[in-house]
C-alpha positions as CSV (number, residue, x, y, z in Angstrom):
1,M,132.7,23.8,25.0
2,P,129.1,23.0,24.1
3,F,129.9,24.3,20.7
4,Q,133.1,22.4,20.3
5,M,131.4,19.3,21.1
6,G,128.7,19.9,18.6
7,I,131.0,20.5,16.2
8,T,132.8,17.6,16.6
9,I,130.0,15.5,16.7
10,Y,128.7,17.0,13.5
11,L,131.9,16.7,11.6
12,F,132.1,12.9,12.3
13,H,128.7,12.6,11.3
14,I,129.5,14.1,7.9
15,F,132.4,12.1,7.4
16,G,130.2,8.8,8.1
17,T,127.6,10.1,5.6
18,W,130.4,10.5,3.0
19,L,131.8,7.1,4.0
20,D,128.1,5.4,3.3
21,E,127.5,7.6,0.2
22,K,131.1,6.5,-1.1
23,Y,131.0,2.7,-0.2
24,S,127.5,1.8,-0.1
25,F,127.4,0.4,3.5
26,P,123.9,-1.3,4.2
27,D,121.8,0.8,6.9
28,G,124.3,3.8,7.1
29,V,126.4,1.6,9.7
30,A,129.3,3.9,8.8
31,N,127.5,7.1,9.7
32,K,126.1,5.3,13.2
33,I,129.9,4.5,14.0
34,C,131.2,7.4,12.8
35,T,128.8,9.7,14.9
36,L,129.1,7.5,18.0
37,L,132.9,7.5,17.8
38,G,132.3,11.5,17.4
39,V,130.3,11.5,20.6
40,G,133.4,9.5,22.5
41,V,135.9,12.3,21.1
42,A,134.1,15.2,22.2
43,L,133.2,13.8,25.8
44,Y,137.1,13.1,26.0
45,Q,137.7,16.4,25.1
46,V,135.5,18.1,27.7
47,I,137.0,15.9,30.2
48,K,140.3,16.7,29.4
49,Q,139.2,20.4,29.4
50,V,137.5,20.2,33.0
51,N,140.6,18.2,34.5
52,K,142.9,21.5,32.9
53,I,140.3,24.0,34.8
54,N,140.2,22.0,38.0
55,K,144.0,21.8,38.1
56,N,144.2,25.9,37.8
């Protein structure tokens, strides 16, 4: 699970960096938003997996 979280957050970070470079957003705002979104998605995935494990 920790590797999955790290990879998810990293991919969202890379996507945010790409958006910042492509559209020239000020202060890396796309990177910050995408990274926070990646953290949210990673936490959602972990909670979903933990609930699935607890049901079994």
